[in-house]
Structures are given as C-alpha cells and as structure tokens.
C-alpha positions, 0 to 999 in steps of 0.5 A: 499500499505504501508503495501504491501511494508513492508511484500515484505520486510519481505519475502525478508529477510527470503527467503536470510536467508534461501538461506544461510542455503543452503547446496551445492551439486555436481555431483561426475562425473564431478570431476576426485577424487572422493574421495574428501569430499566436505562436507568440503565446506559447513563448510567454510573449505578448504582441507588438504594439503601443502600450501605455506604461510606467517607465523607471530608469535606475529604479526611479519613476521618470515617465508615464506614456505611451510606448511603441514595442517592436519585436526582436530576437537574439540567438533564437529568443524572441522578446519586445523591445521599446522604441524610445527617442533620443530626446526621451532618452535625454529626459530620462538622464541619459547622456546621450551625447556619449553615443552617437549610435543613439541617433542613427534612428531617431523614432527608435534609438538603439539601445544596445548602443550603450554598453550594459544598458538593460531594459524589461518590459513587465506586461501584467503591471505594465512597467518598462524598467530600464538599466543604464551605467552610471557613467553613461548618465548626465550628472543628476540634478537635484533641487528643482523640478525638471525642466520639462515640467515647468509651467507659465501658470495660469492667466490671472490678475492680481493686486496687493495693497495696504493703507493707512491713515494718521491722526495726531492732535495736541491740546495745550499751551498751544494746540496742534493737529495734523493727519496723513493719510497712506495707500500703496497698489502693487497690481500684476498681470500674468498672461502666458509667460509674461508678468507685468507689475506695478507699484504706486503710492498715494500720500496726503498730509495736513501740509501737501496735498494728495500725489500719486508716485509709480515705483516702477512698472515693468513686464518681465518673463522667464527665457529657459534656455538661457536660465534668464530673466528678461525685464522691460520697464522701470527696474533696478539693477541687480547691485551684486558688483556695484550698488543698485540703480534705478533705470527705464529700460531693458535687463537681462539677467540670471534667474537663480530661481531656475538653477538648482539651489545645489548648484548656485550656492557655494559648496567646496569641491571633495577630491581625494584618492580610493585604493580599491572600490570604496564608499565616500562618506562626507559629514559637517558638524557630524551630519552625513552630507553625501555617501556614495560608491566610487571606483578605485583611482582619483574621485571628485565630488563636485554636487554637495548640498549647501548648507550655508553653515561653515564648518570643516568637513569630514570625508571618510573612504571606506575601502573595500578591503575594510581599510578606511582613510579620514581626510578634513577638508577646512571650509567656510562660506566666503562673503562672494562664492559661486559653485564652480563652473556656475556663471552669474551675470546682468545686463541693463541698459535704458535711462536713469530713473529718479524719484525727482522729476527734475534729475535728468534722464541720462543714458546708462548701461550697468553689466556685471558678471561672476563666475566660479573658478576651481580650487574654491575662487570665485572671479567677479567684476563689472563696469558702469557707464553713464553721461558724466560717469564711468566705473569698472570693479573686479575682485575675488573670493577665495577659501583660506581653510581653517583660517575662514573666508575672504572676498576683497574688490576695487571700484575705479570710478571716473565722475564729473558732477555739475559744476565740478570738474572731472575727478577720479577715485577708488572704493577698496572693500572687503569682506571676511567671515569665519565660523567659530567653535560655538556655532557663531559666524563672524562677519566683516566688512570693510570699505576704505577710499583712497581719495576724494575723487571717488563718486557712485553713479547716483551720487554724480547724476543726481546733481544733472538736472532738466533745463534750469531747474535747481539741482539736488546738489548746488553747482558750488558743490564740492565733494569731500572724501568719503568716510570709510566704513567697517562694519562686525557682526556676530 
C-alpha cells in the first residue's frame, strides 16, 4: 500500500510536467484577424504594438507615456524591445552625446549602443524598467523640478494693497493737529510667460496735497534656455557688484530660481584617491551630507548640498578591503562665492530714473559678471557707464581653509558732478567671515576710499538737472572725501 501511494504521486508529477510543455492551439475562425501570430503566446510573449506604461530609470520613476514595442530576437530567443527617441532618453537622464549611434534612428534609438544597458517590460503591471550604467548618465540634478515640468501658470489678475491713516492732535498751551493718509497698490497681470508688475503710492498730509507716485512698472518673462529673466520697463539693476541703480530700459539677468540651489550656492569640491572600490562619506558638524560609491582611483565630488553654514568637512573613504581613510577639508562660506562652473550675470541699459522729476534722464549701462573657478575661487567684476560717469570693478573671493573666507574688490570711478571738474577715485572693499567653534559666524566688512574723487553713479547723476531747474546739489558743490566704513556682526 505504501509503494502504491508513492507511485501515484510520481505519476501525477510526470503528468503535470507534460501538461506544462503542451502547445496551445486556437481555431483561427474564432479570431477576426487571421494574421495574428498566436505562436507568441506559447513563448510567454505579448504582441508588439503600443502600450501605455510607467517607465523607471535605474529604479526611479521618470515618465508615464505611450511606448511602441517591437519584436526582436537573438540566439533564437524573441523579446519585446521599447522604441524610445533620443530626446526621451536625454530627458530621462541619459548622456546621449556619448553615444552617436543612439541618434541613427531618431524614432527608435538602439539601446544596445550603451554598454551594459538593459530593459525589462513587465506586461502584467505595464511597467518598463530601464537600467543604464552610472557613467552613461548625465549629472543628476536635485533641488529643482525637471525643466520639462515647468509651467507658466494660468492667466491671472492680482492686486496687493495696504493703507493707513493717522490723526494726531495735541492740546495744551499751543494746540496742534496733523493728519496723514497713505495707500500702496501693487497690481499685476500674468499672461502666458509674461508678468506685468506695478507699484504705486498715494500720500497726503496736512501740509501736502494728495499725490500719486509710481515706484516701478515693468514687464518680465523667463528665458528657460538661458536660465535668465528679461525685464522691460522701470526696474533696478541687480546690485551684485555695484550699488543698485534705478533705470528705465531693458535688463537680461541670471535667474537663480531656474538653477538648483545646490548648483548656484557655494559648496567645496572634495577630491581624493580611493585604493579600491570604496564608499565615500562626507559629514559636516556631525551630519551626513553625502554617501556614494566610487571606483578605484582619483575621485571628485562636486555636487555637495550647500548648508549655508561653516564647518570643516570630514571625508571618510571606506575601502573594499576593510581599511579607511579620514580626510579633513576646511570649509567656510566666503562673502562672495559661487559653485565651480556656475556663471551669474546681468546686463542692463536705458535711462537713469531718479525719484526726483527734475533730475536729468541720462543714458546708463551696467554689466556684472560672477564666475566660480576651481580651487574654491570666485572671480567677479563689472562696468557702469553713463553721461558724466564711468566705473569698473574687479574682485576675487577665496577660501582660506581653517582661517575662514575672504573676498576683496576694487572699484575705480571717473565722474563729473554738476558745476565741478572731472574727478577720479577708488573704493576698496573687503569682506571676511569665519565660523567659530561655538556655532557663531563672525562677519566683517570694510570700505576704504583712497581719494576724495570717488563718487557713485547715483551721487553723480543726481546733480544734473533738466533745463534750469535747481539741482539737488548746488553748482558750487565740492565733493569731500567719503568716510571709510567698517562693520562687524556675530
């Protein structure tokens, strides 16, 4: 009896194996399309065609879209291959420029051109998984939404406002009364990529009748390809290098909102050499900032997140053989610093716009440039020119390791105020900061003027008036040497 039961189980197992190897057949008359190749189902495949799928790249979801699949084969084995365009692969983070063969067929890129790249289509879950080696990917951008997801928003009309009224009355030996009213309006219109903005104020007092004044009216839009913003109308220069100047005209300037924070804000570059394939950990003030695997040989970490705080970086290299290296990288954020390779600029031109109606609307032009260099250096400079005024500036920001950070610049100006001769002068500016062990940041700034001839653009142009109107400064004005200034903050 015992052997009979064993034989029964063996027979059942053999029958199940035979059943699994059976080929399925269908009556073609039951299928409307007689051209359907039902043999694919016997191989566990699905028909080629278009499928709506979720796409992951190296384990991260990147898209939900319709993808065409074609039937490919190799060594007698058939499988479905996705047809993705080079533009799609680039959007998913693949560095298409490294593999020209990907662009041979613009409608269906050949993924076999990328060594070790694989795809897997899970038909039941409608999910396409793509795996590409890290060295074939573009540098990963974090801290900002992908440009393909940027949206200009819907058309909108908005209004910000505030108002106040004040009544003062004094009763005593001499009675007095005063009243004042104030209104500020900030209307705006959003239409496509354009933004129209205005700021106007109305003020009235007991001694002055009501008067409207427009602070600015401008239209602006983003230019995504340049990571910049175009401004038309009444605005102010950026003031990164020179003092900000009110003007009426055109300005094109970098828009930091279009750049990931960890690229525009300064962070040091960590360099080292790994003896084997290793994991590199970077900590600041005890907090883990980065952890990644690097191959044997020299490595460079350029995308550390910027914390905005000072403090040495502790770099730990954990080798595959169990050994470790500990490296200390002194770090203090300098007063003026950009991440290596990041360019920040602004160019503006138009007419000088003073708050006084009597001041002459002189033509003005301003340009500023800042660039992050290797080895924790930042170079910056600019020019300003107008009728009766020319100035140029240049500066450098640098890391001093354990001694903190320092930036210094010099501005040379040549100006002629109304009723005076042409004069020249320089302004030297130094900024320093250091992170103390207590967690406090020490910041110092100093401005020195080496002659009485230095004058800013606004100080110069405010002395020139339209027609015979009285200037803000009399024609006998004789400039005095400006006082040096030093500030310290904790």
